[in-house]
C-alpha positions as CSV (number, residue, x, y, z in Angstrom):
1,M,-74.4,8.0,90.0
2,T,-72.2,5.6,89.1
3,P,-73.4,4.1,85.9
4,P,-75.3,0.7,85.6
5,V,-72.7,-0.4,83.2
6,S,-68.7,-0.4,83.0
7,V,-67.5,0.1,79.5
8,S,-62.9,0.6,79.7
9,E,-61.7,3.4,78.7
10,E,-60.5,2.1,75.5
11,I,-63.6,0.6,74.6
12,R,-65.6,3.9,74.7
13,A,-62.3,5.4,72.6
14,A,-62.8,2.6,69.8
15,V,-66.2,2.9,69.7
16,A,-66.2,6.7,69.3
17,D,-63.0,6.7,66.9
18,G,-65.7,3.9,64.5
19,R,-62.7,1.4,65.1
20,P,-63.4,-2.4,65.2
21,V,-64.3,-3.7,67.9
22,V,-65.2,-7.6,68.8
23,A,-67.4,-8.7,71.6
24,L,-66.9,-11.6,73.2
25,E,-68.5,-13.3,76.0
26,S,-67.5,-15.0,79.2
27,T,-69.6,-18.0,80.0
28,I,-67.2,-19.7,77.9
29,L,-64.6,-19.0,80.4
30,T,-66.9,-19.7,83.4
31,H,-69.0,-22.9,82.5
32,G,-67.7,-24.0,79.1
33,L,-64.0,-24.6,79.3
34,P,-62.1,-26.6,82.0
35,R,-59.1,-24.4,84.2
36,P,-56.5,-23.3,83.2
37,R,-57.3,-23.6,79.9
38,N,-60.2,-21.4,80.3
39,L,-57.8,-18.3,81.0
40,E,-55.3,-19.5,78.3
41,V,-58.4,-19.6,75.3
42,A,-59.3,-15.8,77.2
43,R,-56.3,-14.6,76.3
44,E,-55.6,-15.8,73.0
45,A,-58.9,-14.8,71.7
46,E,-58.0,-11.2,72.6
47,A,-54.6,-11.6,71.1
48,L,-56.0,-13.0,67.9
49,L,-57.9,-9.9,67.4
50,R,-55.3,-7.0,68.2
51,S,-53.2,-8.8,65.8
52,R,-55.4,-7.9,63.2
53,G,-56.2,-4.3,64.6
54,V,-59.8,-5.3,66.1
55,V,-60.1,-3.9,69.8
56,P,-61.7,-7.1,71.8
57,A,-64.5,-6.5,74.2
58,T,-65.0,-9.7,76.4
59,I,-68.0,-8.9,78.7
60,G,-68.9,-10.2,82.4
61,V,-70.1,-9.6,85.9
62,V,-67.5,-8.3,88.1
63,D,-68.6,-7.3,91.5
64,G,-72.0,-7.3,90.4
65,R,-71.4,-4.7,87.9
66,P,-71.9,-5.9,83.8
67,T,-68.4,-5.0,82.5
68,V,-67.5,-4.0,79.0
69,G,-64.0,-4.9,78.0
70,L,-63.0,-6.7,81.4
71,T,-59.2,-6.2,82.2
72,D,-56.6,-9.4,82.0
73,P,-57.2,-9.3,85.9
74,E,-60.9,-9.1,85.9
75,L,-60.6,-12.5,83.4
76,E,-57.9,-14.0,85.6
77,R,-60.8,-13.5,88.2
78,L,-64.0,-14.8,86.6
79,S,-61.6,-18.1,85.2
80,T,-60.5,-19.2,87.9
81,T,-62.9,-18.1,90.7
82,P,-65.4,-21.2,91.9
83,D,-69.0,-21.6,91.2
84,V,-69.4,-18.7,89.2
85,A,-72.6,-17.5,88.0
86,K,-74.3,-17.8,84.8
87,V,-76.1,-14.8,84.0
88,S,-79.0,-14.2,81.5
89,I,-80.1,-11.0,80.4
90,R,-83.3,-11.4,83.7
91,D,-80.4,-12.2,85.9
92,L,-78.4,-8.4,85.2
93,P,-80.8,-6.5,87.4
94,V,-80.3,-9.3,90.1
95,A,-76.9,-8.8,90.4
96,L,-76.4,-5.2,89.7
97,A,-79.2,-4.6,92.4
98,R,-76.9,-6.8,94.7
99,G,-73.2,-5.7,94.1
100,G,-70.7,-7.5,94.8
101,H,-72.9,-8.9,98.0
102,G,-74.8,-11.5,96.2
103,G,-73.8,-15.2,95.7
104,H,-70.6,-16.1,93.6
105,G,-68.5,-13.2,95.0
106,G,-70.5,-11.0,93.0
107,H,-69.1,-12.4,89.6
108,G,-70.9,-14.3,86.5
109,G,-70.2,-14.7,82.4
110,T,-72.4,-13.5,80.2
111,T,-74.6,-15.7,78.1
112,V,-75.1,-15.2,74.3
113,A,-78.0,-13.1,75.2
114,A,-76.4,-10.9,78.3
115,T,-73.5,-10.7,75.9
116,A,-75.0,-9.1,73.1
117,F,-77.6,-6.5,75.1
118,L,-74.6,-5.3,76.8
119,A,-72.4,-5.8,73.9
120,V,-75.0,-3.5,71.8
121,R,-75.5,-1.2,74.9
122,A,-71.9,-0.2,74.7
123,G,-72.0,0.7,71.1
124,I,-70.8,-2.5,69.4
125,G,-72.2,-4.2,66.6
126,V,-70.2,-7.7,65.9
127,F,-70.1,-10.6,68.6
128,A,-68.0,-13.8,68.3
129,T,-69.0,-16.8,70.2
130,G,-68.8,-20.2,69.8
131,G,-72.5,-22.0,69.7
132,L,-75.6,-19.9,69.6
133,G,-78.5,-21.6,72.2
134,G,-81.6,-22.7,70.5
135,V,-84.8,-24.7,71.1
136,H,-84.3,-28.2,73.3
137,R,-85.3,-31.8,72.1
138,G,-88.6,-32.2,73.7
139,A,-89.4,-28.6,73.7
140,A,-93.1,-29.2,72.8
141,T,-93.8,-30.2,75.8
142,T,-91.1,-28.8,78.1
143,F,-91.2,-25.6,76.6
144,D,-87.1,-25.0,77.1
145,E,-85.7,-22.7,74.8
146,S,-82.8,-20.8,75.0
147,A,-83.3,-16.7,76.2
148,D,-80.8,-16.0,73.3
149,L,-83.4,-16.8,70.7
150,V,-85.6,-14.5,71.7
151,A,-82.8,-11.3,72.8
152,L,-81.6,-11.6,69.0
153,S,-85.1,-10.4,67.7
154,A,-84.8,-7.5,69.7
155,L,-80.8,-6.4,69.1
156,P,-79.1,-4.9,66.1
157,V,-76.1,-7.1,66.7
158,L,-73.9,-9.2,64.2
159,V,-73.1,-13.0,65.7
160,V,-71.1,-15.0,64.4
161,S,-71.3,-18.7,65.4
162,A,-71.1,-22.1,64.6
163,G,-74.8,-22.7,64.2
164,V,-76.3,-24.4,67.3
165,K,-74.8,-27.3,69.2
166,S,-76.3,-30.9,67.6
167,I,-77.8,-31.8,70.9
168,L,-80.0,-29.3,70.4
169,D,-83.7,-29.2,68.4
170,V,-81.6,-27.6,65.1
171,G,-85.0,-27.4,62.6
172,A,-87.1,-26.6,65.5
173,T,-84.3,-23.4,66.1
174,L,-84.5,-22.5,62.7
175,E,-88.2,-22.2,62.8
176,R,-88.0,-20.0,65.5
177,L,-84.8,-18.1,64.2
178,E,-87.2,-17.3,60.9
179,T,-90.4,-16.2,62.9
180,L,-88.2,-14.4,64.7
181,N,-86.8,-12.3,62.0
182,V,-83.5,-13.4,62.7
183,T,-81.5,-13.1,59.5
184,V,-79.1,-16.1,59.0
185,L,-76.4,-16.5,56.7
186,G,-74.3,-19.6,56.1
187,Y,-70.2,-17.7,55.6
188,G,-69.0,-20.5,52.1
189,T,-72.1,-23.1,53.1
190,D,-75.0,-23.7,52.0
191,A,-75.6,-25.8,55.4
192,F,-76.3,-25.1,59.0
193,P,-73.3,-25.9,61.3
194,G,-74.2,-28.7,64.0
195,F,-71.1,-27.0,65.8
196,Y,-69.0,-30.4,66.5
197,V,-70.0,-30.7,62.6
198,R,-70.1,-28.7,59.6
199,D,-73.5,-30.0,58.6
200,S,-76.4,-30.0,60.7
201,G,-78.9,-31.7,58.1
202,F,-80.7,-28.3,57.8
203,G,-80.0,-25.7,55.1
204,V,-79.4,-21.9,55.1
205,P,-81.6,-19.2,53.6
206,A,-79.2,-17.3,52.3
207,R,-75.0,-17.5,51.8
208,V,-72.4,-15.1,52.0
209,E,-68.5,-15.6,50.7
210,T,-66.7,-13.0,52.0
211,P,-66.4,-10.3,55.4
212,A,-67.3,-7.8,52.8
213,E,-70.8,-9.5,52.1
214,A,-71.6,-9.9,55.7
215,A,-71.2,-6.3,56.2
216,A,-72.9,-5.4,52.9
217,V,-76.2,-7.2,54.6
218,V,-75.6,-5.4,58.2
219,R,-75.8,-2.3,56.8
220,A,-78.9,-3.1,54.4
221,R,-80.6,-4.2,57.9
222,D,-79.4,-0.8,59.3
223,A,-80.5,1.5,56.5
224,L,-84.1,-0.6,56.8
225,G,-84.2,0.6,60.0
226,L,-84.6,-2.9,61.4
227,R,-83.3,-4.1,64.8
228,S,-83.3,-8.0,64.8
229,A,-79.6,-9.6,65.2
230,V,-77.6,-11.1,61.9
231,L,-76.4,-14.7,62.5
232,L,-73.4,-15.5,60.5
233,A,-73.2,-19.5,61.0
234,N,-69.7,-20.3,60.1
235,P,-68.8,-23.8,60.0
236,V,-65.5,-25.3,61.6
237,D,-63.0,-26.4,59.5
238,A,-62.9,-29.3,57.6
239,D,-60.0,-30.9,59.6
240,A,-60.9,-30.1,62.8
241,Q,-64.6,-31.3,62.5
242,L,-65.9,-34.6,64.4
243,D,-66.0,-37.7,62.3
244,V,-69.7,-37.5,61.2
245,A,-70.2,-41.1,62.0
246,E,-68.8,-40.6,65.2
247,H,-70.5,-37.6,65.8
248,D,-73.6,-39.5,65.1
249,R,-73.7,-42.4,67.1
250,V,-72.0,-40.8,70.1
251,L,-75.1,-38.7,70.1
252,E,-77.5,-41.3,69.9
253,E,-75.8,-43.3,72.6
254,A,-76.0,-39.8,75.0
255,L,-79.6,-39.1,74.4
256,G,-80.6,-42.7,74.9
257,D,-78.2,-42.7,78.5
258,A,-80.5,-39.3,79.3
259,G,-83.5,-40.6,78.5
260,T,-82.5,-44.0,80.8
261,E,-81.3,-42.2,83.7
262,G,-84.0,-39.4,83.8
263,V,-82.1,-36.9,83.0
264,T,-84.3,-33.7,82.0
265,G,-84.8,-29.4,82.2
266,Q,-81.4,-27.5,82.9
267,A,-79.2,-30.4,83.4
268,T,-79.6,-32.4,79.9
269,T,-77.5,-29.8,78.4
270,P,-74.5,-30.4,80.5
271,F,-75.0,-34.2,81.1
272,L,-75.2,-34.3,77.1
273,L,-72.0,-32.7,76.7
274,E,-69.9,-34.4,79.3
275,R,-71.3,-37.8,77.5
276,M,-70.1,-36.5,74.4
277,R,-66.6,-35.4,75.3
278,R,-65.8,-38.8,77.3
279,S,-66.8,-40.7,74.5
280,T,-64.5,-38.6,72.0
281,A,-61.9,-39.0,74.6
282,G,-62.0,-35.6,74.9
283,R,-61.9,-34.3,70.7
284,S,-65.4,-32.7,71.5
285,L,-63.8,-30.2,73.8
286,E,-60.5,-29.4,70.9
287,V,-63.1,-29.2,68.2
288,N,-65.1,-26.5,70.7
289,L,-61.3,-24.5,70.7
290,A,-61.3,-24.8,67.2
291,V,-65.2,-23.1,66.7
292,Y,-64.1,-20.6,69.0
293,R,-60.8,-19.5,67.3
294,G,-62.7,-19.8,63.9
295,N,-65.3,-17.6,65.1
296,V,-63.5,-15.0,66.7
297,A,-61.1,-14.7,63.9
298,L,-64.0,-14.1,61.0
299,G,-65.8,-11.8,63.9
300,G,-62.4,-9.7,63.4
301,E,-62.6,-9.9,59.6
302,V,-66.5,-8.3,59.5
303,A,-65.6,-5.4,61.8
304,V,-62.5,-4.8,60.4
305,A,-65.1,-4.2,57.1
306,L,-67.6,-3.0,58.7
307,T,-65.5,-0.2,59.8
308,S,-63.5,0.2,56.6
309,G,-67.0,0.4,54.5
310,G,-65.6,-2.7,52.5
């Protein structure tokens, strides 16, 4: 029988040989960045990892099949096909059952949750992304919470992320991570990052200074037999973050506009992100790219530390 998940021969060999591998998500390409910038960023991220001796494993759904280690033509298909599906863990069975006969041409960008699930299934222990999903504002009445959080409670992977976007309820997100037993580490910081800014206004329960220290926490988790994720919160460089005062003003305006225009549910996040982009004249997008590059680089360093024993 054909395996339900396609894992490239390069990834299989690297995992079997104990070489460093870093998983990369595909929703940043299909839903997070404009064309043709998305494909350029995908290729840049893979090239960055390869330049450091790390094997990139970009993950997505191609023709209905979850795929770990997309080829360049597959990257291009996901980056250029219009209206590609956004695939979380719950959507994987439907995509697989329908094969290439479902909507969106059978192609899908995998979310943090789905990417982490498929990475662990393929034996990959490090995953670099931009920002983690979290608890949405008003979740006390809407119950709107990202599936990323629950997924990480049961997946033994290290996720490098610039915290969560400040449009979310950061405090509630940290409370949920604690409840779900996800270890949270600040990388060179005592402050939990707010994606566009280095400090969300909330602290982190523990701090590490080097990739080797982060790798040591992962080894300790594994020695204890824990099956939850380690979240390595990596703040964007100080010279790349949005001006804090501008960020706070723009966010408040965007939240007010959402309320005035009656934007709710799944439409809220894309609405707020688009308002942030417009109100900052595109600078929020540049921060997004700086965040991603920094997280990919750090993910590679941690993967090397894990495989080298450092």
